[in-house]
Structure formats: structure tokens, C-alpha cells
C-alpha positions in Angstrom: 5.8 -1.3 7.7 7.6 -2.3 10.9 9.2 -5.3 10.1 12.4 -7.1 10.5 14.5 -8.2 7.4 15.3 -11.7 9.1 12.8 -15.1 7.1 11.2 -15.7 9.9 9.5 -12.1 10.8 9.2 -11.9 7.4 7.4 -15.0 7.5 5.1 -14.3 10.9 4.5 -10.6 8.7 2.9 -12.9 5.9 0.9 -15.5 7.9 -0.6 -12.4 9.9 -1.8 -10.9 6.6 -2.9 -14.4 6.0 -0.3 -14.6 3.0 1.1 -18.3 3.1 4.7 -17.5 3.4 6.5 -20.0 0.2 9.9 -19.3 -0.1 9.6 -17.2 -3.1 7.2 -14.8 -1.5 9.5 -14.3 2.1 12.3 -13.4 -0.7 10.7 -11.2 -2.3 9.3 -8.9 0.3 13.1 -9.2 1.9 14.0 -8.0 -1.6 11.6 -5.2 -1.1 13.3 -4.6 2.5 16.5 -4.8 1.8 16.9 -1.6 -0.8 14.1 0.5 -1.2 14.9 1.8 -4.5 11.2 1.4 -6.2 11.9 -1.8 -7.5 10.0 -3.2 -11.2 9.0 -6.8 -11.4 12.7 -7.2 -13.7 14.4 -5.8 -11.4 12.4 -8.1 -8.4 13.5 -11.4 -10.5 17.3 -10.4 -11.9 18.0 -9.5 -8.8 16.9 -13.5 -7.5 16.8 -15.3 -10.4 20.7 -16.8 -9.4 19.2 -17.6 -5.5 16.3 -18.7 -6.8 16.6 -20.6 -10.0 13.0 -21.9 -10.5 11.5 -18.2 -9.7 9.5 -16.9 -13.3 8.6 -13.7 -13.7 4.7 -14.4 -13.2 5.6 -15.5 -9.8 7.2 -12.3 -9.2 4.0 -10.2 -10.9 1.8 -12.3 -8.7 3.1 -12.3 -5.1 3.5 -8.4 -5.9 -0.1 -8.2 -6.6 -0.7 -9.8 -3.2 1.1 -7.7 -1.6 -0.4 -4.5 -2.9 -4.2 -6.1 -2.7 -3.0 -6.5 0.8 -1.6 -3.1 1.7 1.9 -4.4 2.0 3.0 -2.7 -0.8 2.6 0.5 -2.9 2.6 0.0 -6.8 2.9 3.5 -9.0 4.2 3.5 -13.0 6.7 6.7 -13.5 5.3 8.0 -16.9 3.0 5.5 -17.8 6.0 2.6 -18.3 6.5 -0.4 -15.8 5.0 -0.4 -12.5 7.3 0.2 -9.3 7.1 -0.9 -6.0 7.5 0.6 -2.8 6.9 -0.7 0.5 7.2 2.4 2.1 3.6 2.6 3.8 3.3 6.1 5.4 2.4 9.1 3.1 4.6 10.4 0.6 6.0 11.6 -2.5 8.1 10.3 -5.1 10.7 12.6 -6.8 12.2 11.7 -10.0 15.6 12.2 -11.5 15.1 13.0 -14.9 18.7 12.4 -15.4 19.4 9.5 -13.5 16.0 8.0 -13.5 16.5 7.6 -9.4 13.3 7.7 -7.4 13.9 9.4 -3.9 11.3 9.5 -1.3 10.0 13.0 0.4 7.6 13.3 3.2 4.4 14.8 2.4 1.8 16.4 4.4 -1.6 16.0 3.7 -3.2 18.4 5.4 -2.2 21.0 3.8 -3.1 20.4 0.3 -6.2 21.4 -1.3 -8.6 19.5 -2.9 -11.4 22.3 -3.1 -12.4 21.5 -6.9 -12.9 17.9 -5.8 -15.7 18.1 -3.7 -18.5 15.3 -3.9 -15.6 13.2 -5.5 -14.5 10.4 -3.8 -10.5 9.9 -3.9 -9.2 6.5 -3.7 -5.4 7.2 -3.7 -3.2 10.3 -4.8 0.0 10.3 -5.3 2.6 13.5 -5.6 5.6 13.1 -7.9 7.8 15.8 -8.6 10.4 15.9 -11.4 13.6 17.5 -11.7 17.3 16.5 -11.7 18.8 15.0 -7.9 21.4 16.7 -5.9 24.0 14.2 -7.3 23.5 15.1 -11.0 23.0 18.4 -10.1 26.6 18.3 -9.0 28.2 16.7 -11.8 26.4 19.0 -14.3 28.4 21.7 -12.0 
């Protein structure tokens, strides 16, 4: 997705997708675009509650579901825990640091992935997750 972080651009983008650009929806998408750290519903709620005192976690959850349904964001879970949200729409994988729990995006060349044993299967979605220790945590262990 290539949109600017201005309220006007976000409002226009949501309108083009057929989504009413309410103040809460605009601010939630603005939050996702500003800091691509794969937040949870709770992260977004905590970041926005001071600015939008009437915001509820249900509103955040419902808004994110609308964004997922309209292919604006992707949802994924880490170890079956709470869902995380990602505005990076192009094909990529996630590296999860087992030490600091940070999540990093990395490029994936889908043309090189072999799915020979799935002939006849209908693949709806695929995710590549790699777990290990990030550069920062590895350097602090030394």
C-alpha cells in the first residue's frame, strides 16, 4: 500500500475502498502506517486511548477486521497467541526474535518455493515465519 500518513490521504484511501473514513478508522490506519511493528489490538488501543477517550477495544478489533476483509492489512499470529496486524501488503516473511520478541519483515521470493506435495490443493494463504535471535540480541550476548 502506497499512501501518505496524512489524515486527508488516509480518508481518501478508505473512501476509495468503500470504507467510511470515521475518525477512529483513520487514526487506527495512521497508527499502523506510522510504526510498522506488527501491533496487537491492545497495542493500538493503548497508543490511541489518550487521543480518543471514547475508543474501545471492540472498535479497534472491528476496524482491523474491516481492514483485513478489504486487504488493507494482514493478520497473523505468533505461536497461536494474540493476532498481530501488518500493513506490508507485498509478499514477505516474518523473523521473530525469541529473546526480545521483536518481529522483522524480510523479502521472500515465492517463485523459488517448492509446493510439489500439494498438487490439487487450493492454497488460500501462505505465511513464512522464521524464529531465532535478532542481530541486536545476538550482539548483546557476546
